[in-house]
C-alpha atoms as one frame of an Amber mdcrd trajectory, in Angstrom:
protein
  67.600 -66.108 114.297  64.199 -67.784 114.508  65.661 -71.293 114.635  68.076
 -70.266 117.402  65.238 -68.847 119.519  63.258 -72.032 118.938  66.067 -74.250
 120.214  66.667 -72.022 123.241  62.974 -72.113 124.193  62.968 -75.900 123.921
  65.934 -76.241 126.272  64.342 -73.949 128.843  61.069 -75.879 128.736  62.781
 -79.234 129.184  64.751 -77.944 132.127  61.738 -76.345 133.813  59.247 -79.235
 133.600  60.256 -82.616 135.048  59.101 -85.652 133.079  57.018 -86.926 135.971
  55.118 -83.599 136.164  54.241 -83.352 132.461  50.543 -83.400 131.497  48.706
 -86.004 129.491  48.835 -86.324 125.720  45.942 -84.349 124.083  42.894 -86.349
 123.018  43.324 -85.189 119.403  47.036 -85.960 119.283  46.730 -88.406 116.388
  44.632 -88.073 113.238  43.086 -91.467 113.855  41.796 -90.256 117.197  43.567
 -92.957 119.200  43.624 -92.268 122.885  40.428 -90.227 122.909  37.606 -88.696
 120.895  38.139 -87.110 117.480  37.779 -83.340 117.722  35.569 -82.009 114.939
  33.865 -78.723 114.101  30.659 -80.547 113.182  29.464 -84.107 112.764  29.358
 -85.686 109.319  26.026 -85.029 107.650  25.151 -82.077 109.877  24.963 -78.386
 108.968  28.153 -76.413 109.484  26.759 -73.040 110.637  27.748 -69.722 109.087
  30.046 -67.505 111.143  29.500 -69.488 114.348  33.045 -70.057 115.687  33.972
 -73.204 117.571  37.152 -73.416 119.615  39.214 -75.768 121.760  42.017 -75.107
 124.194  44.913 -77.245 125.439  45.200 -77.695 128.367  41.502 -77.597 128.974
  38.453 -79.764 129.339  38.025 -80.506 125.622  40.370 -81.859 124.517  42.370
 -82.468 127.688  46.122 -82.597 127.593  49.206 -80.500 126.975  50.282 -79.350
 123.496  53.898 -79.879 124.487  53.115 -83.561 125.074  51.597 -84.073 121.625
  53.321 -86.663 119.462  53.281 -87.670 115.815  52.054 -90.860 114.247  53.668
 -92.985 111.588  53.512 -91.572 108.088  52.428 -88.110 109.250  53.823 -85.324
 107.082  55.662 -82.686 109.128  56.938 -80.386 106.406  54.688 -78.409 104.086
  56.401 -77.658 100.762  54.464 -74.395 100.417  56.143 -72.857 103.488  59.185
 -75.098 103.773  59.446 -75.169 107.560  59.481 -78.178 109.933  56.920 -78.644
 112.669  55.817 -81.299 115.165  53.691 -81.938 118.278  50.644 -81.957 116.022
  46.993 -81.964 116.948  44.061 -82.485 114.562  40.568 -81.197 113.878  37.990
 -82.307 111.339  35.437 -80.306 109.358  32.447 -81.582 107.361  31.116 -78.662
 105.236  27.594 -79.426 104.032  27.954 -76.620 101.427  30.934 -74.850  99.903
  32.466 -71.915 101.703  35.567 -70.471 103.336  37.267 -71.856 106.431  39.164
 -69.636 108.837  41.479 -71.342 111.336  43.299 -69.280 113.954  45.655 -70.704
 116.560  47.115 -68.681 119.440  49.467 -69.447 122.290  52.714 -70.091 120.476
  54.505 -70.348 117.142  52.369 -72.646 114.975  52.163 -73.991 111.456  48.648
 -74.618 110.074  47.683 -77.041 107.347  44.237 -77.755 105.835  43.761 -80.806
 103.625  41.089 -83.057 102.199  40.426 -86.537 103.531  40.451 -89.440 101.098
  37.656 -91.942 100.607  39.679 -94.378 102.673  39.752 -91.869 105.536  43.399
 -90.811 105.267  44.653 -87.196 105.150  45.674 -86.152 101.622  48.866 -84.219
 102.262  49.337 -83.666  98.551  46.073 -81.729  98.432  46.696 -79.223 101.192
  47.316 -75.547 101.949  49.677 -74.297 104.660  50.277 -71.101 106.601  53.302
 -69.910 108.572  53.996 -66.262 109.380  57.679 -65.937 110.332  57.040 -62.503
 111.882  54.409 -63.737 114.355  55.502 -66.280 116.958  52.326 -66.165 119.067
  49.525 -66.677 116.553  48.851 -68.174 113.147  45.879 -67.949 110.779  44.816
 -69.574 107.515  41.809 -68.796 105.291  40.942 -71.334 102.595  38.033 -72.202
 100.325  36.383 -75.607 100.654  34.191 -77.538  98.236  31.325 -78.735 100.364
  28.417 -81.099  99.979  27.426 -84.630 100.987  30.488 -86.609 101.995  32.867
 -83.616 101.995  35.419 -83.800 104.811  38.626 -81.984 105.623  41.347 -82.170
 108.230  43.073 -79.303 110.024  46.582 -80.082 111.236  48.068 -77.736 113.834
  51.798 -78.189 114.387  54.325 -76.512 116.689  57.045 -74.753 114.717  60.297
 -76.676 115.034  58.910 -78.453 118.170  59.468 -75.333 120.306  57.889 -75.469
 123.772  54.810 -73.237 124.041  54.773 -70.675 126.839  50.958 -70.571 127.215
  47.680 -72.313 126.447  47.098 -73.515 122.911  43.780 -72.247 121.510  42.362
 -73.157 118.097  39.336 -71.297 116.748  37.545 -72.537 113.603  35.000 -70.391
 111.752  33.138 -71.340 108.580  31.639 -68.818 106.164  29.023 -70.375 103.904
  29.540 -69.354 100.271  27.938 -71.890  97.940  29.268 -70.315  94.718  32.684
 -69.453  96.228  32.575 -65.930  94.781  33.852 -64.388  98.065  30.446 -62.859
  98.811  29.240 -64.967 101.719  25.725 -66.412 101.536  24.566 -64.215 104.420
  24.880 -61.147 102.177  24.794 -62.771  98.723  21.643 -61.988  96.715  22.609
 -64.774  94.312  24.141 -67.464  96.536  24.387 -70.051  93.761  25.582 -67.750
  90.940  29.066 -66.255  90.834  29.117 -62.469  90.886  31.246 -59.591  92.220
  30.850 -58.380  95.785  30.055 -54.813  94.686  26.970 -56.210  92.948  25.737
 -58.250  95.870  27.350 -61.434  94.588  25.174 -61.472  91.470  26.303 -61.794
  87.846  25.704 -59.145  85.193  25.941 -61.152  81.975  25.461 -58.256  79.562
  27.607 -55.770  81.501  24.981 -53.030  81.595  25.312 -52.418  85.324  22.100
 -54.237  86.196  22.495 -57.713  87.711  20.658 -60.576  86.047  18.012 -61.002
  88.741  16.950 -57.357  88.250  17.463 -57.352  84.479  14.484 -58.117  82.225
  16.953 -58.609  79.368  19.991 -60.250  81.012  21.690 -61.105  77.706  21.154
 -57.747  75.961  22.721 -54.545  77.290  20.187 -51.838  78.095  19.465 -48.927
  80.399  18.512 -49.108  84.046  15.444 -46.981  83.296  14.149 -49.803  81.098
  15.206 -52.499  83.609  18.228 -53.460  81.552  16.509 -53.759  78.160  17.639
 -52.051  74.930  15.526 -49.502  73.061  16.559 -49.645  69.414  14.434 -46.762
  68.164  14.986 -44.505  71.172  11.325 -43.903  71.954  11.529 -44.917  75.591
   9.825 -48.287  75.054  12.037 -51.365  75.442  12.348 -53.586  72.396  10.676
 -56.480  74.211   7.557 -54.328  74.672   7.789 -52.384  71.427   5.320 -53.469
  68.744   7.061 -51.111  66.310  10.692 -51.564  67.304  12.097 -49.670  64.305
   9.735 -46.693  64.589  10.209 -44.009  67.218   6.853 -43.285  68.821   8.151
 -40.676  71.258   6.048 -37.913  69.667   2.704 -39.704  69.926   2.159 -42.921
  71.876  -0.663 -42.736  74.417  -0.689 -46.456  75.246   3.123 -46.813  75.359
   3.284 -49.793  73.034   6.071 -48.319  70.924   3.870 -47.592  67.889   3.179
 -44.068  66.729  -0.500 -43.389  67.333  -2.665 -42.401  64.355  -3.132 -38.694
  63.649  -6.406 -37.119  62.546  -7.207 -34.851  59.623  -9.010 -31.627  60.333
 -12.825 -31.504  60.078 -12.899 -28.566  57.646 -10.478 -29.468  54.892 -13.167
 -29.736  52.169 -14.991 -26.693  50.831 -17.524 -26.232  48.047 -18.160 -22.454
  48.016 -20.296 -20.335  45.721 -22.456 -23.260  44.639 -25.755 -22.156  43.183
 -29.202 -23.597  43.551 -31.446 -24.678  40.750 -35.049 -25.830  40.572 -37.046
 -28.023  38.259 -40.748 -28.578  38.173 -41.443 -32.170  37.327 -44.547 -34.288
  37.750 -46.182 -31.724  39.974 -43.204 -31.321  42.334 -40.464 -28.689  42.634
 -37.158 -30.528  42.655 -34.280 -28.438  44.019 -30.642 -29.156  43.352 -27.134
 -27.724  43.574 -24.864 -26.701  40.749 -21.190 -27.117  41.738 -19.039 -24.059
  41.168 -15.808 -25.268  42.770 -14.625 -28.128  45.023 -11.374 -27.563  46.952
  -9.534 -29.745  49.450  -6.730 -28.071  51.431  -4.864 -27.930  54.752  -3.547
 -31.504  54.479  -0.102 -32.933  55.274   2.243 -33.589  52.389   1.609 -36.839
  50.527  -2.079 -37.137  51.418  -4.163 -39.173  48.967  -7.340 -37.290  48.003
 -10.113 -39.207  46.233 -13.425 -37.883  44.912 -16.414 -39.839  43.727 -20.112
 -39.138  43.196 -23.116 -41.268  44.031 -24.425 -40.590  40.497 -21.946 -41.497
  37.778 -23.354 -38.904  35.396 -22.257 -36.247  37.864 -18.619 -37.284  38.057
 -16.203 -40.125  37.687 -13.713 -41.130  40.333 -10.700 -38.864  40.579  -7.666
 -38.935  42.815  -4.744 -36.622  43.564  -1.938 -36.551  46.080  -0.576 -33.578
  47.991  -1.413 -30.902  50.548  -4.299 -29.493  48.552  -6.286 -30.138  45.360
  -8.982 -28.463  43.247 -11.233 -30.653  41.148 -12.046 -28.463  38.154 -13.922
 -31.172  36.278 -16.744 -30.851  38.760 -17.390 -27.224  37.819 -20.940 -26.811
  36.563 -22.002 -30.311  37.529 -25.397 -30.689  39.128 -26.188 -32.573  42.277
 -29.772 -33.702  42.122 -31.781 -33.875  45.334 -30.452 -36.640  47.567 -27.254
 -37.155  45.535 -23.755 -36.690  46.972 -20.126 -35.914  46.332 -17.815 -38.021
  48.515 -14.251 -36.918  49.330 -11.882 -39.415  51.017  -8.529 -38.306  52.445
  -5.988 -40.893  53.631  -2.327 -41.128  54.525  -0.095 -43.619  56.303  -0.247
 -42.971  60.029  -3.559 -41.094  59.833  -7.176 -41.987  60.481  -8.927 -42.052
  57.088 -11.655 -39.405  56.844 -14.697 -39.585  54.530 -16.513 -36.303  53.770
 -20.019 -36.359  52.232 -21.632 -33.282  50.612 -25.225 -34.081  49.803 -27.963
 -32.099  48.025 -30.993 -31.936  50.230 -34.108 -33.904  49.356 -36.943 -32.508
  47.224 -38.763 -29.583  48.650 -35.636 -28.458  50.573 -32.821 -26.199  49.471
 -29.030 -26.393  49.828 -26.671 -29.157  50.910 -25.900 -31.136  54.073 -22.394
 -31.987  55.159 -21.143 -34.900  57.231 -17.922 -36.834  57.772 -17.018 -40.198
  59.219 -13.711 -41.792  60.168 -12.157 -45.159  59.510  -9.126 -46.797  61.138
  -6.663 -47.949  58.431  -7.020 -51.657  57.734 -10.683 -51.751  58.716 -13.875
 -51.119  56.743 -16.077 -49.870  59.551 -16.968 -46.179  59.528 -17.712 -44.456
  62.837 -18.072 -41.042  64.381 -14.669 -39.375  64.282 -14.969 -38.387  67.941
 -15.292 -42.053  68.897 -12.519 -43.482  66.751  -9.445 -44.194  68.870  -6.118
 -43.051  67.517  -4.014 -45.532  69.515  -2.666 -48.614  67.785
């Protein structure tokens, strides 16, 4: 049916327009540009703008002529295998994309066949490297949308042919629009956050290498899947600190981590875990002085977490030897009845992994004074410096 209509239209056109009244051949009738200037979307070496359509009409001022008077040149291909339909009366346009992108060509005014192809180094159209469009249901317009590899020296030809050489009833109009898309991911550069990296449109044209829903440019850990709350980084111990920031990546510090470095902050022992109740005083008169002292009745350490190491030592060896126990509490019975001479001390040290070490000192007061004095100092594990417990920082 289509071929019959095409032949009928041709006969009517030939009968209606005498040869002497026919218009001139279009300037862009031949690919070589013979007979006039070569019609091109942009000059070689220039920028092909994004979404800035250019168009030409026939007849019209640029190029002048009549599409029905267009001819074909020797060697010009007039059948595209992809659509399998014949065409003629061809006109040509050239495109020089400075970057890659998508080319939209739309022709209106009659039944057309469109073909886009690369141009060889010798300047000839490469028909074997082409894409064609022909919609058999639309006899007044045709459109093709193709991707182009752009860059220095890139050049393409657009061939517009009249289907089966049918006479056109109205003005031929070709409109060429280029959409810059350097990575050819179908997200045009104008809205592509990553114009040189292939990515899906629903992610702004950006890749998500680890598939965690966060695109690489927003992902601190683009090759390791993580949560958006941690900017795409994993958290192996689940303490809310990303592995890349976690100094203790296998230890959850969620319960106690003031400086958010992923390490569990040190805990502190209580200040009253050591008691020495019911100790009695004694006095000796020696060399004209009264020397007071303390006789130990009982020494108890309690209120500690499980596994605490408790060590006791005296500043005078005759009073006691070093002892150590481990647990929540301990009573050191061997100290019962021992005397602390004036100025001498019993030292209790409690320590446990993850805790600030605490050193308690119970000291018999100097001569002329009665009773004991108590003090305690703290020490960060791994250091030797003792300091006031209120000033020792628990953060790691």
